[in-house]
C-alpha positions as CSV (number, residue, x, y, z in Angstrom):
1,M,15.6,27.9,29.0
2,T,17.9,24.6,27.8
3,I,16.4,21.5,26.1
4,Q,19.3,18.7,26.7
5,N,19.9,15.8,24.3
6,D,22.5,12.7,25.7
7,G,22.2,11.8,21.7
8,T,20.2,8.9,22.4
9,S,18.2,7.7,19.3
10,R,14.6,6.3,20.0
11,R,13.6,3.6,18.4
12,R,10.0,1.4,18.1
13,L,11.6,-1.8,19.9
14,L,8.5,-3.9,21.6
15,Q,9.4,-5.1,25.4
16,A,6.8,-7.1,26.9
17,G,5.3,-5.3,30.1
18,A,4.9,-7.0,33.0
19,A,1.4,-6.1,32.3
20,G,1.2,-7.5,29.0
21,V,1.4,-3.9,27.6
22,G,4.1,-3.1,24.7
23,A,6.6,-1.2,25.6
24,L,8.2,1.0,22.4
25,G,12.0,1.5,23.0
26,V,14.7,2.6,25.4
27,G,16.5,4.7,26.4
28,A,16.9,7.7,29.5
29,L,14.6,10.4,28.9
30,P,16.9,13.9,28.0
31,G,16.5,16.8,30.3
32,A,13.4,18.1,31.3
33,L,12.2,21.7,31.0
34,S,12.2,23.4,34.0
35,P,8.7,25.6,34.6
36,A,11.2,27.9,37.0
37,S,13.5,28.4,34.4
38,A,10.5,29.7,31.9
39,S,10.2,33.2,30.6
40,T,7.6,35.4,32.3
41,T,7.4,37.4,28.9
42,A,4.5,36.1,26.6
43,G,5.6,34.4,23.4
44,A,9.3,35.1,24.4
45,S,11.6,32.1,23.5
46,T,14.8,32.5,25.0
47,M,16.3,29.3,23.6
48,D,19.3,29.4,21.3
49,D,21.1,27.4,19.2
50,S,23.0,25.9,21.6
51,A,20.1,25.1,23.5
52,L,17.9,23.0,20.6
53,V,17.4,19.7,20.1
54,T,20.0,18.5,17.9
55,T,18.0,16.4,15.8
56,S,20.2,13.8,13.6
57,A,20.1,14.2,9.6
58,A,17.6,11.1,9.3
59,A,15.4,11.7,12.1
60,R,14.7,15.1,9.8
61,R,14.6,13.4,6.3
62,T,10.9,13.9,5.4
63,G,8.6,10.9,4.3
64,N,7.3,10.1,0.7
65,P,4.6,12.6,-0.6
66,D,3.5,9.9,-3.1
67,S,3.4,6.8,-0.5
68,P,-0.2,5.4,-0.1
69,R,0.8,5.2,3.7
70,F,1.4,8.6,5.4
71,T,0.5,9.5,9.2
72,L,-1.2,12.0,11.3
73,A,-0.1,12.8,14.3
74,V,-3.1,14.2,16.9
75,V,-1.7,15.8,20.5
76,P,-4.9,16.5,22.7
77,D,-5.0,18.7,26.0
78,T,-1.9,19.4,27.1
79,Q,-3.0,22.1,30.1
80,Y,-1.8,20.6,33.1
81,L,1.7,19.9,32.1
82,F,1.6,23.8,31.6
83,D,-0.4,24.9,34.9
84,T,1.7,27.8,36.5
85,D,4.3,26.0,38.7
86,R,2.6,22.4,38.6
87,G,3.6,21.4,35.2
88,D,6.4,19.6,33.6
89,P,7.5,19.9,29.8
90,A,9.2,17.2,29.9
91,P,6.2,14.5,28.5
92,L,5.8,16.8,25.5
93,T,8.9,17.7,25.1
94,A,9.2,13.8,24.2
95,S,5.8,13.2,22.1
96,F,7.3,16.2,19.8
97,E,11.2,14.4,19.8
98,Y,9.6,11.1,19.1
99,L,7.7,12.6,16.0
100,I,10.5,13.8,14.5
101,E,12.6,10.8,15.2
102,Q,9.7,8.3,13.2
103,R,9.0,11.2,10.6
104,A,10.6,9.4,7.6
105,A,9.5,5.7,9.2
106,D,6.0,6.8,9.6
107,N,5.9,9.3,6.9
108,I,4.1,11.6,9.3
109,V,3.3,14.3,7.5
110,F,1.5,17.1,10.3
111,T,1.0,17.6,13.7
112,A,-2.6,18.9,14.9
113,H,-3.3,20.2,18.4
114,L,-6.5,20.0,19.5
115,G,-6.4,23.0,22.1
116,D,-6.0,23.7,25.6
117,V,-2.4,24.0,25.3
118,V,-2.2,25.8,29.2
119,E,-4.0,25.4,32.2
120,N,-4.6,29.0,33.3
121,A,-4.1,31.3,29.9
122,L,-1.5,32.6,31.5
123,A,1.3,34.7,29.8
124,L,4.0,32.5,31.9
125,E,2.5,29.4,31.1
126,F,2.8,30.1,26.7
127,A,6.0,31.3,27.8
128,Q,6.9,27.9,28.9
129,A,4.8,25.9,26.3
130,G,6.0,28.6,23.2
131,P,9.7,27.0,23.1
132,V,8.3,23.5,23.6
133,F,6.8,24.1,20.0
134,D,9.9,25.1,19.1
135,V,11.6,21.7,18.7
136,L,9.1,21.1,15.5
137,D,9.7,24.7,14.3
138,R,13.4,24.0,14.0
139,A,12.9,20.4,12.5
140,R,10.5,22.1,10.1
141,M,7.7,19.7,10.8
142,P,4.5,21.3,10.1
143,Y,2.0,21.4,12.3
144,S,-1.7,23.3,14.1
145,V,-2.2,24.4,17.1
146,L,-5.6,26.1,17.9
147,A,-7.4,27.7,20.9
148,G,-9.2,25.6,24.0
149,N,-11.2,27.3,26.5
150,H,-8.4,27.2,29.1
151,D,-5.9,29.1,26.3
152,I,-8.5,32.4,26.4
153,D,-11.1,33.7,27.9
154,G,-13.5,30.9,27.4
155,R,-16.9,33.2,27.9
156,T,-15.8,34.9,24.6
157,D,-15.5,34.0,20.7
158,D,-12.7,34.6,17.7
159,Q,-13.5,38.2,18.1
160,R,-12.3,38.6,21.6
161,G,-8.5,40.4,20.4
162,D,-4.9,40.1,21.7
163,T,-4.4,37.5,24.0
164,P,-1.2,35.7,25.4
165,Y,-2.4,32.8,23.3
166,L,-2.2,34.4,20.2
167,Q,0.9,36.3,20.8
168,T,2.2,32.4,21.3
169,F,0.5,30.6,18.8
170,G,-0.9,33.2,16.4
171,P,-0.7,33.8,12.4
172,H,3.1,35.0,12.5
173,R,4.2,31.7,14.1
174,F,3.3,29.1,11.3
175,R,4.4,31.9,8.3
176,R,7.3,30.2,7.5
177,S,5.4,26.7,7.6
178,S,5.1,25.3,4.4
179,T,1.7,23.9,5.2
180,Y,0.3,27.4,6.2
181,G,-2.9,28.8,4.3
182,G,-3.8,31.9,5.9
183,S,-6.4,32.7,9.1
184,T,-8.9,34.8,9.7
185,P,-8.4,38.4,10.2
186,D,-8.4,37.9,14.3
187,G,-5.6,35.0,14.1
188,Y,-7.8,32.2,16.0
189,N,-8.6,30.1,13.1
190,S,-6.9,28.8,10.5
191,Y,-5.8,26.3,7.5
192,H,-3.1,23.9,6.4
193,V,-2.7,22.2,3.5
194,F,-0.2,19.0,3.0
195,R,0.2,16.8,0.4
196,A,0.2,12.7,1.3
197,A,-0.5,9.8,-1.0
198,G,-0.1,12.1,-4.0
199,R,-2.7,14.1,-3.1
200,Q,-3.7,17.6,-1.4
201,W,-5.6,16.9,1.7
202,L,-7.0,20.5,4.1
203,L,-7.0,20.7,8.0
204,L,-8.9,23.5,9.7
205,A,-8.0,24.2,13.1
206,M,-10.8,26.1,14.5
207,D,-11.4,28.4,17.5
208,W,-12.6,27.1,20.4
209,R,-16.0,29.2,19.9
210,P,-15.8,30.3,16.6
211,S,-17.8,33.7,15.8
212,D,-20.4,33.4,12.7
213,A,-17.4,35.6,10.4
214,G,-15.6,32.3,11.6
215,F,-18.0,29.9,10.4
216,A,-18.2,31.6,6.8
217,W,-14.3,32.0,6.5
218,A,-13.8,28.5,6.7
219,R,-16.8,27.4,4.6
220,K,-15.0,30.2,2.2
221,V,-11.6,28.3,3.0
222,I,-13.3,24.8,2.2
223,A,-15.2,26.4,-1.7
224,E,-12.0,27.8,-2.8
225,H,-10.1,24.3,-2.2
226,P,-13.0,22.3,-4.2
227,R,-11.1,19.3,-4.4
228,M,-9.3,18.2,-1.5
229,P,-10.6,16.0,1.4
230,V,-11.4,18.2,4.6
231,I,-10.3,17.0,8.2
232,L,-11.2,19.2,10.6
233,T,-9.9,20.1,14.0
234,I,-11.9,22.2,17.1
235,H,-11.5,21.8,20.6
236,E,-15.2,21.0,21.3
237,L,-17.5,19.0,19.2
238,V,-18.7,15.7,20.1
239,Y,-18.0,13.4,23.7
240,A,-18.4,10.1,25.6
241,D,-19.9,8.6,28.6
242,A,-17.6,6.3,30.6
243,G,-18.6,3.1,29.8
244,D,-20.1,4.2,26.6
245,P,-18.0,5.5,23.5
246,V,-20.1,5.8,21.3
247,A,-19.8,9.7,21.0
248,R,-22.5,12.7,21.0
249,F,-22.7,16.1,20.0
250,S,-22.6,18.5,22.8
251,D,-24.3,21.8,22.2
252,H,-22.0,23.7,20.6
253,G,-21.0,20.5,18.7
254,N,-24.8,20.3,16.8
255,R,-24.0,24.1,16.1
256,V,-20.2,23.1,14.4
257,W,-22.2,20.5,12.8
258,E,-25.0,22.3,11.1
259,Q,-22.8,25.7,10.6
260,L,-20.0,24.2,8.9
261,V,-19.8,20.0,9.1
262,D,-22.8,19.1,7.5
263,G,-22.9,20.8,3.9
264,N,-19.2,20.3,3.5
265,D,-19.0,17.2,2.1
266,Q,-15.2,17.3,1.9
267,I,-15.3,17.4,6.0
268,F,-15.1,13.4,6.2
269,L,-13.0,13.3,9.9
270,T,-13.3,15.9,12.7
271,L,-11.0,15.8,15.9
272,N,-11.6,17.2,18.9
273,G,-10.7,17.1,22.7
274,H,-12.0,18.6,25.6
275,F,-14.1,16.0,27.0
276,W,-13.3,12.5,28.0
277,P,-13.4,9.8,27.9
278,S,-12.7,9.1,24.5
279,G,-15.4,7.8,21.8
280,R,-16.4,7.7,18.8
281,V,-18.9,7.9,15.9
282,V,-20.2,8.2,12.3
283,R,-22.3,10.4,11.0
284,Q,-23.8,10.8,7.7
285,N,-24.3,14.5,6.4
286,K,-26.6,16.2,4.0
287,A,-25.1,14.3,0.9
288,G,-25.4,11.1,2.7
289,H,-22.2,10.3,3.0
290,D,-20.0,9.4,6.3
291,V,-18.1,11.6,8.9
292,H,-16.3,10.3,10.9
293,L,-16.2,12.3,14.4
294,H,-13.5,11.5,17.1
295,I,-12.7,12.7,20.7
296,T,-9.6,12.4,22.2
297,N,-8.5,13.5,25.4
298,Y,-6.4,12.5,28.0
299,Q,-5.7,15.0,30.8
300,D,-7.2,13.2,33.7
301,R,-4.9,10.1,33.6
302,Y,-1.5,9.7,34.9
303,Y,0.5,12.5,34.8
304,G,-1.6,15.0,32.8
305,G,-2.0,12.5,30.2
306,S,1.6,11.9,29.8
307,A,1.2,13.8,26.8
308,M,-0.2,11.0,24.6
309,I,-0.2,11.4,20.6
310,R,-3.0,9.7,18.6
311,L,-1.2,8.3,15.4
312,Y,-3.7,7.8,12.4
313,H,-2.1,6.0,10.0
314,F,-3.8,6.2,6.9
315,D,-3.3,3.1,4.6
316,L,-5.1,4.0,0.9
317,A,-4.0,1.0,-0.6
318,R,-6.3,-1.0,2.2
319,N,-8.5,1.8,2.2
320,T,-8.0,1.7,6.1
321,I,-7.2,4.0,9.0
322,D,-5.6,2.2,11.5
323,V,-5.2,4.4,14.8
324,E,-2.8,3.8,17.6
325,T,-1.9,5.7,21.2
326,I,0.7,6.2,22.9
327,S,3.2,8.4,25.0
328,P,6.6,8.5,24.1
329,W,7.7,10.3,27.1
330,I,7.0,6.5,28.8
331,I,8.5,5.2,26.2
332,D,11.4,6.3,26.5
333,Q,12.0,5.8,30.3
334,E,14.0,2.4,31.3
335,P,11.3,-0.5,32.1
336,A,13.2,-1.4,35.3
337,R,12.4,2.6,36.4
338,R,9.2,2.9,35.4
339,S,6.4,3.7,37.8
340,L,3.9,1.3,38.4
341,L,1.0,4.1,36.9
342,A,3.2,4.6,34.1
343,E,4.4,1.2,33.0
344,G,0.3,1.3,32.0
345,E,0.0,3.9,30.2
346,V,2.9,3.1,27.3
347,E,0.1,2.4,25.4
348,L,-3.7,2.4,25.5
349,T,-4.7,-1.0,23.4
350,D,-8.6,-0.9,24.4
351,E,-10.7,-0.8,21.4
352,T,-11.4,3.0,22.0
353,N,-8.1,3.8,21.6
354,R,-6.9,1.5,19.3
355,F,-8.7,0.6,16.3
356,S,-9.2,0.7,12.7
357,V,-11.5,3.0,10.2
358,P,-12.8,1.2,6.9
359,L,-12.7,4.0,4.4
360,D,-13.0,3.5,1.0
361,F,-11.2,6.8,0.2
362,A,-11.9,6.9,-3.4
363,A,-15.4,6.3,-3.4
364,R,-15.8,8.7,0.0
365,F,-14.6,11.6,-2.1
366,A,-15.5,10.8,-5.7
367,G,-18.4,13.6,-5.2
368,F,-16.0,16.3,-4.8
369,D,-13.2,14.4,-6.6
370,P,-13.6,12.0,-8.8
371,R,-10.8,10.2,-9.8
372,P,-10.6,9.2,-13.9
373,V,-11.7,5.9,-14.4
374,R,-9.1,4.2,-17.2
375,P,-10.5,4.0,-20.2
376,E,-11.9,1.0,-22.5
377,R,-8.7,-0.2,-24.3
378,P,-9.1,-1.5,-27.9
379,A,-9.1,-5.0,-28.5
380,R,-5.8,-3.9,-31.3
381,E,-3.9,-2.6,-28.4
382,L,-3.5,-6.0,-26.5
383,V,-2.6,-8.4,-29.5
384,I,0.7,-7.8,-28.7
385,P,3.3,-10.2,-31.4
386,G,2.7,-13.6,-29.9
387,T,-0.4,-13.6,-28.6
388,L,-2.7,-16.8,-29.8
389,A,-6.4,-15.8,-28.3
390,Y,-7.7,-12.9,-27.0
391,W,-10.8,-13.5,-25.8
392,R,-13.2,-10.0,-24.6
393,L,-16.3,-11.8,-22.8
394,D,-18.1,-8.5,-23.9
395,G,-20.8,-9.3,-26.3
396,A,-24.2,-11.1,-26.0
397,V,-24.5,-14.2,-24.3
398,G,-25.0,-17.0,-26.7
399,S,-23.3,-15.5,-29.7
400,K,-19.9,-16.8,-30.1
401,V,-16.9,-15.4,-28.2
402,I,-14.9,-14.3,-31.0
403,D,-10.6,-14.9,-30.8
404,R,-9.6,-10.7,-31.6
405,S,-6.0,-12.1,-32.2
406,G,-7.4,-13.4,-35.3
407,R,-6.0,-17.3,-34.9
408,G,-9.6,-18.3,-34.7
409,N,-9.4,-20.1,-31.2
410,D,-13.2,-18.9,-30.9
411,L,-15.1,-19.7,-28.1
412,T,-18.5,-21.5,-28.4
413,P,-20.9,-21.2,-25.2
414,V,-22.1,-24.4,-24.1
415,L,-24.8,-25.3,-21.1
416,L,-24.6,-28.1,-18.8
417,P,-27.1,-30.8,-18.4
418,D,-30.5,-28.9,-16.9
419,S,-28.7,-26.1,-16.1
420,P,-31.3,-22.8,-16.7
421,A,-30.6,-20.6,-19.5
422,D,-29.5,-17.7,-17.3
423,S,-26.4,-19.9,-16.3
424,L,-24.4,-17.8,-18.3
425,K,-25.1,-13.6,-18.3
426,P,-23.6,-10.5,-19.3
427,S,-22.5,-8.1,-17.2
428,T,-20.9,-4.5,-17.2
429,D,-18.9,-5.0,-13.8
430,H,-15.1,-5.2,-14.5
431,H,-11.8,-4.9,-13.3
432,P,-10.6,-1.6,-13.3
433,D,-7.8,-2.0,-15.0
434,Q,-9.4,-4.6,-17.4
435,P,-9.2,-2.9,-21.0
436,A,-12.9,-4.1,-21.8
437,H,-15.3,-2.7,-19.2
438,A,-17.6,-6.1,-19.3
439,S,-17.7,-9.7,-18.0
440,W,-19.8,-12.8,-17.8
441,I,-21.5,-14.0,-14.9
442,F,-21.3,-17.9,-14.6
443,A,-23.4,-19.1,-12.2
444,G,-22.1,-22.5,-12.2
445,G,-22.0,-25.5,-9.1
446,K,-21.7,-29.1,-8.8
447,D,-23.4,-32.2,-7.4
448,P,-24.8,-31.9,-9.8
449,A,-22.6,-30.5,-11.8
450,R,-24.6,-27.5,-13.5
451,G,-23.8,-23.8,-15.4
452,G,-22.2,-22.9,-18.5
453,Y,-18.8,-22.5,-20.0
454,L,-17.3,-21.8,-22.8
455,R,-14.9,-24.2,-25.1
456,T,-12.6,-24.0,-28.5
457,A,-14.2,-25.5,-31.6
458,D,-12.6,-29.4,-32.3
459,N,-10.0,-28.0,-35.0
460,A,-9.0,-24.9,-33.1
461,P,-5.8,-23.9,-33.2
462,L,-4.9,-23.7,-30.0
463,N,-5.4,-27.2,-29.5
464,R,-2.5,-28.6,-30.7
465,Q,-0.4,-25.6,-29.4
466,A,2.7,-27.6,-26.8
467,F,4.6,-24.0,-25.9
468,R,7.3,-25.8,-25.5
469,T,9.4,-22.3,-25.4
470,G,6.7,-20.7,-22.7
471,Y,3.6,-19.3,-21.9
472,T,1.5,-16.4,-20.2
473,I,-2.0,-17.1,-19.6
474,E,-3.7,-14.6,-17.8
475,A,-7.2,-13.6,-17.1
476,F,-9.4,-10.9,-15.0
477,V,-11.3,-12.4,-12.2
478,K,-14.0,-12.3,-9.3
479,L,-15.0,-15.1,-7.4
480,A,-18.7,-16.0,-6.4
481,D,-19.3,-16.8,-2.5
482,D,-16.7,-19.8,-1.0
483,G,-19.5,-22.2,-0.6
484,A,-18.5,-26.1,-0.7
485,D,-20.7,-25.9,-4.0
486,H,-17.7,-24.4,-5.9
487,A,-14.6,-26.5,-4.2
488,W,-12.1,-27.2,-6.8
489,E,-13.5,-25.4,-9.6
490,G,-12.0,-24.7,-12.9
491,L,-11.2,-21.5,-14.4
492,L,-9.7,-22.4,-17.5
493,S,-8.6,-26.1,-18.6
494,R,-7.5,-28.2,-21.5
495,L,-9.3,-31.5,-22.0
496,G,-7.3,-34.7,-22.0
497,T,-6.1,-36.6,-19.2
498,G,-2.7,-37.6,-18.0
499,A,-3.1,-41.1,-18.8
500,D,-4.1,-39.7,-22.7
501,V,-0.8,-38.5,-23.1
502,G,0.7,-41.7,-22.1
503,K,1.5,-39.8,-18.3
504,T,1.1,-42.5,-15.2
505,G,2.2,-40.3,-12.4
506,S,-0.2,-38.4,-9.9
507,D,-3.5,-39.2,-10.7
508,P,-3.4,-40.0,-14.5
509,F,-6.9,-39.0,-14.5
510,E,-6.2,-35.1,-14.1
511,P,-6.4,-32.7,-16.7
512,V,-3.3,-32.3,-18.5
513,A,-3.8,-28.3,-17.8
514,K,-6.3,-26.8,-15.5
515,L,-6.0,-23.2,-14.2
516,G,-8.4,-23.1,-11.2
517,F,-9.3,-22.8,-7.2
518,S,-8.9,-24.9,-4.2
519,G,-11.6,-25.5,-1.5
520,G,-10.1,-22.7,0.1
521,R,-10.1,-20.4,-3.0
522,Q,-6.2,-21.1,-3.7
523,V,-4.8,-20.4,-6.8
524,Q,-3.8,-23.6,-8.5
525,W,-2.3,-24.4,-12.0
526,A,-1.6,-28.2,-12.5
527,V,-0.2,-29.4,-15.5
528,Y,1.3,-32.6,-16.9
529,P,4.6,-31.2,-18.8
530,L,5.7,-32.4,-22.1
531,D,9.1,-33.8,-20.5
532,Q,7.4,-34.9,-17.0
533,N,5.6,-37.9,-15.3
534,D,3.8,-36.5,-13.0
535,T,2.1,-33.4,-12.4
536,F,3.7,-29.7,-12.3
537,T,1.6,-27.4,-9.5
538,N,2.1,-24.0,-8.8
539,W,-0.5,-22.4,-5.7
540,G,-1.3,-18.7,-5.0
541,H,-2.8,-18.0,-1.6
542,E,-6.4,-17.7,-1.0
543,Q,-8.6,-15.0,-2.8
544,L,-11.3,-13.0,-1.6
545,A,-14.4,-13.8,-2.9
546,G,-16.5,-10.9,-4.2
547,R,-13.2,-8.7,-5.5
548,W,-11.9,-8.2,-9.2
549,F,-8.1,-9.2,-9.4
550,H,-5.6,-10.3,-12.3
551,L,-4.4,-13.6,-12.2
552,A,-1.2,-15.2,-14.3
553,V,0.6,-18.3,-15.7
554,V,3.5,-17.4,-16.6
555,N,6.4,-20.1,-18.0
556,D,9.9,-18.8,-19.2
557,G,10.3,-22.1,-21.3
558,K,11.6,-24.1,-17.9
559,H,9.4,-22.6,-14.7
560,S,5.9,-21.4,-13.8
561,T,5.3,-18.5,-11.7
562,L,2.2,-17.3,-10.4
563,Y,0.9,-13.8,-10.2
564,V,-2.1,-11.8,-8.7
565,D,-2.0,-8.1,-9.9
566,S,1.6,-8.2,-11.1
567,S,2.4,-9.7,-7.6
568,E,4.4,-12.7,-7.9
569,L,2.9,-15.7,-5.4
570,L,5.3,-18.2,-3.3
571,R,4.8,-21.6,-4.0
572,N,6.1,-21.8,-7.5
573,P,8.3,-24.9,-7.9
574,A,11.9,-24.7,-8.9
575,T,11.3,-28.3,-10.6
576,P,12.1,-27.6,-14.7
577,S,8.8,-27.5,-16.4
578,N,9.3,-27.3,-20.5
579,G,6.0,-26.7,-22.5
580,L,2.3,-28.3,-21.7
581,S,1.0,-32.2,-22.8
582,T,-2.0,-31.9,-25.7
583,T,-4.1,-34.3,-27.1
584,G,-5.4,-31.8,-29.6
585,A,-8.9,-31.2,-27.9
586,P,-10.4,-28.3,-27.0
587,W,-9.9,-25.7,-24.3
588,L,-12.6,-24.9,-21.8
589,L,-13.8,-21.4,-20.2
590,G,-15.3,-21.7,-16.8
591,A,-15.2,-25.5,-16.0
592,G,-12.7,-28.1,-15.0
593,H,-13.1,-32.0,-15.7
594,Y,-12.3,-35.2,-14.4
595,A,-11.6,-38.3,-16.2
596,N,-12.7,-35.7,-19.4
597,T,-16.4,-35.6,-17.5
598,I,-17.2,-32.0,-16.7
599,D,-17.8,-31.9,-13.0
600,Q,-19.1,-28.2,-12.2
601,G,-19.5,-24.7,-14.1
602,F,-17.6,-22.2,-12.2
603,A,-19.3,-19.8,-10.2
604,G,-18.2,-15.7,-10.4
605,W,-17.3,-13.0,-12.9
606,I,-14.2,-13.6,-16.3
607,G,-13.6,-10.5,-17.7
608,D,-10.5,-10.9,-20.4
609,I,-8.4,-13.5,-21.5
610,R,-5.3,-13.5,-22.9
611,I,-2.9,-16.5,-23.9
612,V,0.5,-15.6,-25.4
613,D,3.5,-18.2,-27.0
614,H,6.3,-16.7,-24.4
615,A,6.8,-15.3,-21.1
616,L,5.7,-11.8,-20.4
617,K,7.3,-9.4,-17.3
618,P,4.7,-8.5,-14.5
619,N,4.9,-5.0,-16.1
620,Q,3.7,-6.2,-19.6
621,F,0.3,-7.7,-18.2
622,L,-3.0,-6.3,-18.8
623,T,-2.7,-4.1,-15.4
624,A,0.3,-2.2,-17.4
């Protein structure tokens, strides 16, 4: 059997199709495998080195095992492509070549076939299918295969004995794979361990009908890997009806759930084929945690499904799995030469086949692999040279907040008129990287002004600081809801207005310095510098309410830059800004003012705050 290669590199170039369907990449399809030329010996491969696909060095590069983003490729039922003399291996070949080509770009770490590789469980069909998987073997691309009911005698379980399937996809095929962990003695159930996102993941490839011994083996494998999240692949588990994508258990699926999934909290995702159309559902296991169950199968579609693949793009930074469904075989066809049916199958974009799964990975895996919490750090570690003030809101409300820098810039709580006594409340809520594991809740608002705030004393040394050589101001913050009641609230401000220091530009009744948030929760740092008559303003993007972030303003003596979670923001003016104007009046935490009148209190949580007399690098922030 010969696989041709014309050297064409497959790149995902988005094109507009006639029906609005995105087409990825162009280029002629390499010569198709011919069923007639296949060996009829089960498990045999007549492919020699000269006939193998020659993948470029770039395509063979592996991805980054520590990146928070990686891809699991899923290949459902391909049985109609290997159906005695009626199939065509070309689509699956194209899918595998695509995965190899995209391996580094998409950080593809593993490929899972969901069973029904062939149609009639015949040796001659496996002789056609086996060499196609050689494409992955030669590229050292880890993958798994499991038996569907069309790959074996569907009336049997995994104790059925030898079969052409086992001769082709038994344990001997995977022993050189970097991910292969082992199989049941019968050879029909296997497991793989792959590394991605800085951790190890376990994937079970279970038979069409696991025996009680097969289920016991799977439970033992999971128990031997107690901290690994587990993905279960099996041919039958859930199904969906046309027009209703909410999946349900089949009778066998109920048995799989009861014997394996329900009591094993490590299993968070299951993938199966067998039925169509596609669908999904979320069920809670005995531990009360979500298990995502997905059915994917396209054999009923054009050209036996065109070897469509599901790409599960895991993103642990965003706590999301983005799923897309494409046919690389059709992608590779020249758009002008695609048939009408092929054009509609380049990519499936309906909500059943292109969707995102929100998943807080750390929380979901905490029951079996809790991540260590960053410990609270002593205040002395944060008082670096040049620290002018360091406040930890970790004490009882009503008492003075001591300046841990030792410079005497303590804060005193103040309630706005007619505000409830609990307008300031202690909380154990905090940013995960915050040195102190505590915060205060500020329940402020406006119209009328209400809430509580903190202020330095009238004679505090910080009041007189002009910061001529630069400064860093940083705080851990979580905003309350985004109602108009909190628009233009102040986080940290300096009493005194532009007019008080002789400024006539902009609005002289604005504070000489204010760090706060616009009506759209955009960060704003607005100041009257020593050498300018107008305000100097940095702007950030909209912040999400209810989520902690680390905010920093860094001035090097000439320019100020805003950072959120150590990431530099965009709208930082190039205009020179030297120092901060001051009237010698107090600083306010949790309030802003206009014309020296406090017009509202802050609404949200405030954690640690530090002010340093020079610019810090991003990796020196409190998050470091």
